[in-house]
C-alpha positions, 0 to 999 in steps of 0.5 A, spaced: 168 202 526 164 199 519 163 192 519 161 189 513 157 183 516 150 183 517 148 183 524 142 182 528 141 189 529 144 195 525 146 201 529 148 207 525 153 212 525 152 219 524 154 226 525 155 231 531 152 230 538 149 224 537 155 221 533 159 222 540 155 219 544 154 213 540 161 212 542 160 212 549 153 208 549 155 203 543 159 199 547 155 198 553 149 196 548 154 191 544 158 187 551 150 187 554 147 184 547 152 178 547 150 176 553 143 174 549 147 172 543 145 177 540 150 182 535 150 190 533 154 191 529 154 199 525 154 203 518 156 209 517 151 214 514 155 221 517 155 226 512 163 225 512 162 218 510 158 218 505 163 224 501 168 219 503 164 213 499 162 218 493 169 219 491 173 212 492 177 213 485 180 219 489 183 217 496 188 211 498 186 204 499 186 205 507 182 212 506 176 208 502 170 206 505 164 201 502 157 206 500 154 203 507 148 207 505 146 204 499 147 197 503 142 199 509 138 201 502 137 194 500 137 191 508 131 195 510 127 191 503 129 185 507 125 182 512 130 181 516 132 187 517 133 191 524 136 198 524 137 203 530 137 209 525 140 215 529 139 223 527 143 225 521 146 231 518 141 233 513 146 237 509 145 244 507 151 247 502 155 250 507 155 244 512 158 240 505 163 245 503 165 245 511 165 238 511 169 237 504 174 242 507 175 238 514 176 233 509 181 235 504 185 239 511 185 231 514 189 229 507 182 226 503 184 228 496 176 230 496 174 235 490 171 241 491 163 243 491 162 246 484 158 252 487 157 253 478 159 248 475 161 249 468 164 243 466 162 236 464 167 234 470 165 239 474 157 236 473 159 230 475 162 231 481 156 235 482 152 230 481 155 226 486 154 231 491 148 233 490 146 225 492 149 227 499 146 234 500 140 235 502 135 229 506 138 224 503 138 218 508 131 217 509 128 217 503 133 211 501 131 208 509 124 209 510 121 204 506 116 203 511 111 207 514 112 212 521 109 210 529 111 216 532 109 216 539 111 218 546 113 212 550 109 210 556 116 212 561 118 219 557 111 222 558 109 219 565 116 223 567 114 229 563 107 230 567 110 228 573 117 233 572 113 238 566 118 242 563 117 251 562 112 254 557 112 261 556 106 265 557 101 267 552 098 274 551 092 275 549 094 281 546 101 278 543 103 280 536 106 274 534 103 272 528 104 266 522 104 269 516 103 265 508 102 267 501 095 268 499 096 265 492 100 263 486 104 258 492 105 250 492 098 250 495 094 253 491 098 251 484 098 245 485 095 239 480 095 232 481 093 225 478 093 218 479 096 214 474 092 209 470 096 203 468 097 206 460 099 213 464 104 208 468 112 207 465 117 212 464 115 219 464 118 226 461 119 233 465 119 238 459 118 246 458 116 248 453 118 255 450 114 261 447 117 259 441 115 251 441 122 249 443 123 243 448 128 243 454 128 237 457 128 238 465 128 231 467 128 224 462 126 217 464 122 218 471 118 212 472 112 211 475 107 205 477 101 205 475 097 207 482 101 212 483 099 219 484 103 224 482 103 231 483 106 237 480 106 245 482 110 252 483 112 258 487 111 264 483 118 268 484 115 274 482 109 273 487 114 270 494 118 277 492 112 281 492 110 277 499 116 277 502 117 286 501 110 286 504 112 281 511 118 286 511 114 293 511 108 289 515 114 287 521 118 293 521 109 298 523 108 292 528 115 293 531 117 285 532 123 281 529 122 278 522 124 271 521 124 266 516 121 258 518 123 253 512 126 246 511 132 247 507 135 241 509 129 236 507 126 241 501 134 241 499 133 244 492 127 249 493 128 252 500 135 253 500 131 258 493 126 260 497 131 263 503 135 266 498 129 270 495 129 272 503 135 274 503 135 278 497 130 282 498 132 284 505 137 286 502 134 289 495 137 296 495 144 293 496 143 287 490 139 294 486 146 298 486 151 291 486 147 286 483 151 285 477 158 285 482 155 280 487 154 275 481 160 276 477 163 274 484 159 268 484 156 270 491 150 267 491 144 269 496 141 262 497 147 260 501 146 266 507 148 272 509 153 270 513 157 267 507 155 273 503 158 278 508 165 274 508 165 274 501 164 281 499 169 282 505 174 280 500 171 283 494 175 290 492 169 294 493 168 290 500 168 296 504 163 300 500 158 294 500 158 292 507 157 300 509 151 299 504 149 292 508 149 296 514 145 302 513 140 297 510 140 292 516 139 299 520 132 301 516 130 293 516 126 290 523 130 288 527 131 280 525 130 274 529 136 271 532 139 264 532 144 267 537 144 274 538 150 274 543 155 272 536 151 276 531 148 270 528 141 272 525 136 268 522 138 270 515 144 268 516 145 260 513 139 256 511 140 251 514 140 254 523 132 257 522 129 249 521 121 250 521 119 244 524 123 246 531 124 253 531 115 254 530 114 250 535 120 252 540 118 259 539 110 257 540 112 254 547 116 260 549 110 263 549 110 266 542 116 269 544 123 269 538 131 272 541 133 279 538 139 282 537 139 285 544 138 278 547 131 279 549 124 276 547 120 279 543 114 278 539 115 275 532 112 275 525 113 268 522 114 268 515 112 261 512 112 262 504 108 257 503 100 255 505 101 248 504 103 247 511 103 254 515 096 253 517 097 249 523 102 253 526 097 259 524 092 256 528 096 254 533 099 261 535 091 264 534 089 257 540 094 259 545 092 267 544 085 265 546 086 259 552 094 261 554 098 256 555 099 248 554 099 245 562 105 239 560 102 236 567 095 235 565 095 234 557 094 228 554 098 226 548 098 226 539 100 220 536 102 220 529 102 214 523 105 218 517 106 216 510 113 217 508 114 210 505 118 209 498 119 217 498 113 220 499 111 226 497 114 233 497 121 229 501 122 225 494 122 231 490 128 233 490 129 230 483 124 233 480 125 241 482 127 246 478 129 253 478 125 255 471 130 258 466 125 262 461 117 263 460 113 257 458 110 251 459 112 246 464 109 239 463 109 231 465 109 228 459 107 220 461 108 214 458 102 214 453 103 221 452 097 223 456 099 231 458 094 232 465 099 236 469 102 242 466 103 250 468 105 256 465 112 258 468 115 265 469 124 265 469 126 264 476 119 260 478 121 254 482 116 247 480 116 241 483 113 234 482 112 228 488 109 223 487 106 218 492 106 210 490 100 205 492 102 201 496 105 205 501 099 209 501 095 203 503 099 201 508 099 207 511 092 206 512 092 199 514 097 202 520 093 207 521 087 202 522 091 198 527 094 204 532 087 206 533 085 199 535 090 199 539 089 205 542 082 206 542 083 214 542 080 219 536 084 219 530 084 224 524 086 224 517 089 230 516 087 231 509 085 237 506 079 235 500 080 241 497 088 240 495 089 237 489 094 232 493 090 230 499 083 230 494 087 223 491 089 220 497 083 220 499 080 216 494 084 211 497 083 212 505 075 211 505 074 205 501 079 202 505 077 204 512 069 202 509 072 196 507 075 194 514 068 197 517 072 202 521 069 207 517 066 210 524 073 211 527 076 216 524 075 224 522 078 227 515 079 234 517 083 239 513 090 242 518 088 247 520 081 245 523 085 238 525 089 243 529 085 246 534 081 240 535 087 236 537 090 242 542 082 241 544 083 234 546 090 234 549 088 240 553 083 235 556 087 229 558 085 226 552 089 222 546 089 224 539 092 221 532 095 225 527 095 220 521 098 225 517 102 226 510 111 226 510 111 233 511 106 233 516 108 228 520 115 231 520 112 237 523 107 235 528 112 230 532 116 236 534 109 241 534 106 236 539 111 232 543 115 239 544 109 242 548 108 236 551 115 233 553 120 239 551 123 237 546 121 231 540 128 227 542 124 223 546 120 221 541 119 213 540 119 212 533 118 205 529 117 204 522 114 199 520 118 196 513 113 194 508 117 188 507 117 186 514 123 188 517 123 194 522 127 201 523 127 205 530 129 211 529 132 215 536 128 222 535 131 230 532 137 232 532 136 240 531 140 242 537 147 237 536 150 243 534 150 246 540 151 240 543 158 240 539 160 246 542 159 246 549 163 238 549 169 241 546 169 248 550 167 245 557 168 237 556 160 236 558 155 233 553 149 235 555 145 230 549 140 226 552 140 219 549 133 217 551 131 216 544 137 211 543 135 207 550 127 207 547 130 205 540 134 200 544 128 197 547 123 196 542 129 194 536 131 188 541 123 186 542 122 186 535 128 182 534 125 177 539 120 176 535 123 175 528 128 171 530 124 167 536 130 169 541 128 169 548 133 173 551 133 178 547 125 179 549 128 179 556 135 184 555 129 189 551 124 188 558 130 190 562 131 195 557 124 199 559 126 198 566 132 201 565 130 208 562 124 208 567 130 208 572 134 214 568 128 218 569 125 217 576 133 217 579 134 224 575 139 222 571 138 224 565 144 229 562 143 237 565 146 243 562 152 245 566 158 243 568 158 239 574 151 236 573 150 230 570 151 230 563 151 223 557 157 220 559 155 219 567 148 218 564 150 211 560 153 210 566 146 209 570 143 207 564 148 201 564 147 201 573 140 199 572 139 195 566 144 190 569 140 191 575 133 189 572 137 183 569 140 181 575 132 181 579 129 177 574 127 171 574 126 168 566 132 167 564 137 164 570 143 165 566 143 171 564 141 173 571 148 169 573 152 173 568 149 179 570 149 179 577 156 181 578 156 186 573 150 190 577 154 188 583 160 191 580 157 197 577 154 198 584 160 198 588 164 203 583 160 208 582 164 213 585 169 211 582 166 211 576 163 218 576 170 221 579 173 218 573 168 221 568 169 228 571 175 229 572 176 234 565 170 237 566 171 244 565 176 243 561 176 243 553 175 237 549 179 236 543 176 231 538 181 231 532 175 234 528 168 236 527 165 232 521 170 226 522 172 226 529 179 223 531 177 216 533 182 215 538 180 222 541 173 221 541 174 215 544 178 217 550 173 223 551 167 219 550 169 213 555 174 216 561 172 212 566 177 205 565 174 203 571 167 202 567 171 200 561 173 194 565 167 192 568 164 191 560 170 187 559 168 182 563 162 181 558 
């Protein structure tokens, strides 16, 4: 499925439901685009594909594949880049291990993931895997800043067809709890590098005896880069978690912890492990040495711990102890109450940017072990961004739920280019091995950023380059000019990193003569103002850093649209190219499960439709291809048709699913091209296609629905069998035949 040439548009092969959907949708796109002289190729950035590419020497020649992610990483630095990026797995360790096991079962001689590497060979293997897990894709591809907003058609549909919103009670016990000190926010230090300080730096840990341990050497920085360093105290974290367990039990509400263990692949799994351990503290007090000797780490979650404990000689005894502790603890927020999967089972199951907005949309309710909705203690250990959720909860307690029929919209301009901010901190995040001073020694010998740390503390450094910051501010100016609405920089002058950014922001706004059109507010204050603005039916632009970009482009769309998967996400690459992202994939695993059990895929490809239209119109501008522009405009009409005619996928067997939705998209796209009067050759090409699709609607829908309600064999999860997947996802021979004419 991978093409080695560089076509006009790159469509990414990813994972789970988005990838299954692309098996149905991509042939439609390629067929229509061909008529406009536009080539659409594929690059494989799936988790399985990246694992295979990382170990070529272990594989047979017919199993090997190129490193498509590396190739795309170079392409996005080119003015010719035009990439449609679907949501991929940001793999947690359990997902990575599961993918490796599946590949091994399929005959791929991939080595096991070394949980605790001891030899040089295991350390080398672990390094390759570490480059794959977590948010490995986004930092490589995001060579530009983010412009995310609801497409006009999507927003209009949401207002006319409002999604359900849970009722907020003023006396709701739901709270957001966060640390009051000794976390990443309170310990942060930041500096903007001078030309003398730029160059190769060294991160080191100096022991009390003066011994120096180099944690990371040759960290390269350019002049003007904002460099941060901070740490979270392990002791303070454990004390905070213990307090919250008691407070949650006293309040009679659900206990939940919300992290980003996928994107923050080093720090957040460690924090998650602390939560598991503190929740089961009496068990670890008694059996900690036994668990450690067996290689059982709480960082992998309660689910893995239970599985591993069961095989120990003392397994039954330890499991009984766990049950006893769980009975005394507060009830846990559940991922799946029917299957007993708790918030603490898997670190990647509860992702903060999706989980908290969903809870807020539901009126502050989470699902408990009894299968009923209940008030919840939403624990977000680090206080850097917790205030946006705390303020949202407080606001809705005061005002009641937002009305999607009348709400305005919050767009976002996000600083994310070139591994900006925390999401680029993976190689420079460390669990401190012993007490001492963690510090950065810059190229000229300056030591500006240092902290006294204890064993077990989580220390990290992040950086943000000057060019992306300047590009971000200019993009914000452009978007505000286009929209003419409220625009707010979500920056806290009391936070070290934000204070350095403000030193860039204010002069650029002043030089452009637009300072009066922007506000700079703390995230908490900006949350309140933005919610008040959209409640009045007005619009706002949130201009934010990388993590807040991620959080806000889930929070507001989930409240406004019911989902974040329908956002228009444009990455204006700094060297002139374009990348068009298609939305979130947080519910993808459940969709795959339903397809496997019932042959019904409810994944909504609306994000793909929106990205495709923008990609084609961008191609028209950059390649002077007027046919591409007409195709892109027709995509917009087709998308509107899918919405207006209620042809988006629905939840149950017998209702419209993803494949049927793609048929209707193709029908409306062909009709739009067959009725336009700008290009006679396109009209002549698509008039018979539109007619054939119209005349064969009943036959196509019947073919697509024949196997519904029965299990679907995909031949795998992380690496599905191509023939089996095509048989499932392209189940209408009539539709395939019509498209083959193009």
